[in-house]
C-alpha positions in Angstrom: -11.4 6.8 -2.2 -12.9 4.4 0.6 -10.8 3.7 3.6 -9.9 0.2 3.9 -6.9 -0.1 6.4 -6.3 -3.9 5.7 -3.0 -5.4 6.2 -1.3 -6.7 2.9 1.7 -8.5 1.9 4.3 -6.3 0.1 7.4 -6.8 -1.9 9.5 -3.9 -1.5 13.3 -2.6 -2.0 15.0 0.0 0.4 16.8 2.8 -1.2 20.0 4.2 0.0 18.4 6.3 2.7 16.6 3.4 3.9 13.2 4.4 2.6 11.0 1.3 1.5 9.7 1.6 -2.1 6.8 -0.9 -2.8 6.9 -3.0 -6.1 3.8 -5.1 -5.9 1.4 -6.3 -3.2 -1.2 -9.1 -2.7 -4.6 -8.0 -1.6 -7.5 -10.6 -1.0 -10.3 -8.1 -2.0 -12.1 -7.8 1.3 -15.4 -6.6 -0.4 -15.8 -10.2 -1.7 -14.3 -12.5 0.9 -14.4 -15.8 -1.5 -12.4 -14.2 -4.1 -8.8 -15.2 -5.0 -5.9 -13.1 -3.7 -4.8 -10.8 -6.3 -1.3 -9.7 -6.9 -1.0 -5.8 -8.0 1.9 -4.2 -9.4 2.7 -0.7 -8.2 2.9 1.4 -11.5 3.8 4.6 -10.2 4.4 6.3 -6.9 2.7 9.6 -7.1 3.9 11.1 -3.9 4.9 9.9 -0.3 5.3 11.7 3.1 5.5 10.7 6.8 2.7 11.1 9.4 2.2 10.4 12.8 -0.9 8.7 13.8 -1.4 8.1 17.6 2.3 8.6 18.1 3.1 5.7 15.5 5.4 7.0 12.3 3.9 5.8 9.3 5.1 6.6 5.8 2.3 7.0 3.4 2.4 6.3 -0.4 -0.1 7.4 -2.9 0.2 5.1 -5.7 -1.1 4.3 -9.2 -2.0 1.1 -10.8 -4.2 -0.8 -13.4 -6.5 -3.1 -11.3 -8.8 -5.2 -13.2 -8.4 -3.2 -16.6 -9.0 0.2 -14.6 -6.5 2.7 -13.6 -6.8 3.4 -10.0 -5.1 5.8 -7.3 -4.6 4.3 -3.8 -2.7 4.9 -0.6 -0.4 2.5 1.0 0.8 2.9 4.5 4.0 1.6 6.0 4.1 1.3 9.9 7.9 2.0 10.8 7.8 0.3 14.4 6.3 -2.9 13.3 7.2 -3.0 9.7 3.9 -3.7 8.5 2.3 -2.6 5.4 -1.7 -1.5 5.0 -3.8 -0.7 2.2 -5.2 2.4 3.3 -7.4 3.9 0.9 -8.8 2.8 -2.6 
Protein backbone atom coordinates (compact mmCIF):
# COMPACT_ATOMS: atom_id res chain seq x y z
CA UNK A 1 0.00 0.00 0.00
CA UNK A 2 1.17 3.50 -0.81
CA UNK A 3 0.99 6.22 1.86
CA UNK A 4 -1.12 9.20 0.68
CA UNK A 5 -2.36 11.15 3.75
CA UNK A 6 -4.69 13.33 1.61
CA UNK A 7 -7.66 15.14 3.19
CA UNK A 8 -11.00 13.81 1.92
CA UNK A 9 -14.71 14.56 2.31
CA UNK A 10 -16.57 11.77 4.12
CA UNK A 11 -20.19 10.91 4.85
CA UNK A 12 -20.27 9.06 8.16
CA UNK A 13 -22.63 8.24 10.98
CA UNK A 14 -21.89 8.02 14.69
CA UNK A 15 -22.87 4.95 16.71
CA UNK A 16 -24.21 4.96 20.27
CA UNK A 17 -20.68 5.16 21.75
CA UNK A 18 -19.89 8.23 19.63
CA UNK A 19 -17.52 6.48 17.19
CA UNK A 20 -17.76 7.57 13.54
CA UNK A 21 -18.40 4.93 10.86
CA UNK A 22 -17.54 6.00 7.29
CA UNK A 23 -20.17 5.26 4.64
CA UNK A 24 -18.64 6.86 1.53
CA UNK A 25 -16.01 9.44 0.62
CA UNK A 26 -14.99 11.71 -2.24
CA UNK A 27 -11.46 11.41 -3.60
CA UNK A 28 -9.81 13.59 -6.25
CA UNK A 29 -7.34 10.98 -7.42
CA UNK A 30 -4.17 12.95 -6.64
CA UNK A 31 -2.11 10.69 -8.91
CA UNK A 32 -4.07 12.22 -11.85
CA UNK A 33 -4.90 15.86 -10.95
CA UNK A 34 -7.15 16.58 -13.96
CA UNK A 35 -9.40 13.63 -13.10
CA UNK A 36 -12.98 14.17 -11.85
CA UNK A 37 -13.59 13.50 -8.12
CA UNK A 38 -14.76 9.94 -7.48
CA UNK A 39 -17.30 8.95 -4.81
CA UNK A 40 -16.32 5.63 -3.24
CA UNK A 41 -18.69 3.58 -1.09
CA UNK A 42 -17.10 1.84 1.90
CA UNK A 43 -18.18 -1.79 1.42
CA UNK A 44 -16.60 -3.24 4.57
CA UNK A 45 -14.72 -2.02 7.62
CA UNK A 46 -12.19 -4.77 8.26
CA UNK A 47 -10.81 -3.35 11.50
CA UNK A 48 -10.45 -0.12 13.43
CA UNK A 49 -8.24 1.07 16.26
CA UNK A 50 -7.06 4.27 17.92
CA UNK A 51 -3.51 5.58 17.64
CA UNK A 52 -1.63 8.61 18.87
CA UNK A 53 0.53 10.31 16.24
CA UNK A 54 2.64 13.24 17.50
CA UNK A 55 0.21 13.69 20.40
CA UNK A 56 -2.87 13.73 18.12
CA UNK A 57 -5.46 11.04 18.75
CA UNK A 58 -6.61 9.41 15.51
CA UNK A 59 -9.01 6.62 14.67
CA UNK A 60 -7.68 4.33 11.93
CA UNK A 61 -10.12 2.34 9.77
CA UNK A 62 -8.93 -0.43 7.46
CA UNK A 63 -11.65 -0.67 4.80
CA UNK A 64 -12.44 -2.56 1.62
CA UNK A 65 -14.20 -1.25 -1.50
CA UNK A 66 -14.57 -1.89 -5.20
CA UNK A 67 -12.77 0.96 -7.00
CA UNK A 68 -12.74 0.99 -10.83
CA UNK A 69 -13.84 -2.70 -10.89
CA UNK A 70 -10.98 -3.74 -8.56
CA UNK A 71 -11.42 -4.74 -4.93
CA UNK A 72 -8.99 -2.66 -2.86
CA UNK A 73 -8.03 -2.45 0.80
CA UNK A 74 -7.16 1.00 2.15
CA UNK A 75 -6.92 2.97 5.40
CA UNK A 76 -8.87 6.04 6.45
CA UNK A 77 -7.85 8.19 9.42
CA UNK A 78 -10.12 10.42 11.49
CA UNK A 79 -8.40 13.10 13.57
CA UNK A 80 -10.41 13.55 16.77
CA UNK A 81 -9.18 17.07 17.66
CA UNK A 82 -10.00 18.66 14.27
CA UNK A 83 -12.76 16.26 13.05
CA UNK A 84 -10.96 15.81 9.69
CA UNK A 85 -10.76 12.67 7.57
CA UNK A 86 -7.70 11.53 5.60
CA UNK A 87 -7.08 8.84 3.00
CA UNK A 88 -3.97 7.41 4.61
CA UNK A 89 -2.97 4.34 2.58
CA UNK A 90 -4.16 2.77 -0.64
